[in-house]
N, C-alpha and C positions, 0 to 999 in steps of 0.2 A: 797818518794814524799808525799806531803800532798794533801788534797782535793782541795786546791785552784789552782792547776795546770790545772784543767779541767773546769775552770769557764765558758768558752764559750759553753761547752756542757750543762750547767745548764740554760743558758739564752734561753727563748722561744721566738722566733721571726719567725712567719710563713710567710716567703717570699722566693721565688725561682726564678731562671733564667727564663726569658720570661714573668714575671708578668708585667702587665701594671699598672703604679703608678702615683699618683699626688704628686709632690714635693712642699712642702710649702716653700716659699721665703718671705722675709720681705724687704720692702722699708726702706730707711733711716729715714723716718718719723714714722715708726712703723706699717704701714698698711701691711697686708698680701696679697699675691697673689700666684697663683699656676701655675706651669709648669707641663707638662705631659711627661712621659718617660717610658722606658722599662728597666728592670733589666737585665744586661748583665754579671754580675759576681756572684760567690758564696758568701755566707755570710762569712765575715772575721772578725777576732777579733784583734784589735790593742792593744798590751800590754801597750804601752805608754799612749794611750788615754783612755784605759779601757772600750771602748764601741764597740759593733759590728757595722759593716757597710757593705754596698753593693755598687757596682759600677753601675751607672745608666746613660744611654744615654738619654739626654733631647732633645725632638723634637724641641722646640722653639729656643734653643740656639745652637743646634747641637754640644753639647759637652758631654764628659763623666766626671761625677763627683762622688765623694765619699759621700754617704748620710747615715745618722744615723736614727734609728727607730723613733725618735721624729719628723722627718720632712717628713715622707713618709706615704701615705695612699694607700693601694692596691685597685685598681679598678677592676682588672680581673686577674685570675690565668690561666696559660696555661694548656692545656691537655698534657699528656705525649708525644704524637706524635708531637705536635706543639712545645713543649719545646725543644726537641732534634733537630728539623730542624732549629729553630731560632738560637740556639747556634752554630750549624755547619756553618750556613750562616755567622754569625758574625766572626767566626774564619777564614773563607776563605777570607773575606773582609779585614782583617788586614795584 
């Protein structure tokens, strides 16, 4: 195996489950606006698209979407205790 097989390990993206984030969206006329959400999934790496992503629950639209580093700004990170409880509650709700 060559060194390219672990490319996702070399990408630094400091985001974790339970983080409160702003998601940048764009209107059709090019103006930007933001939605707020919470990270509900682990960082994943899609080999076809070649970029890491996380799943985010967006409060305004009440949907779960896949978002990339370029569209996310972390507002707040969870403490370890809060992170575990948040993840457990989301798993029970599904």
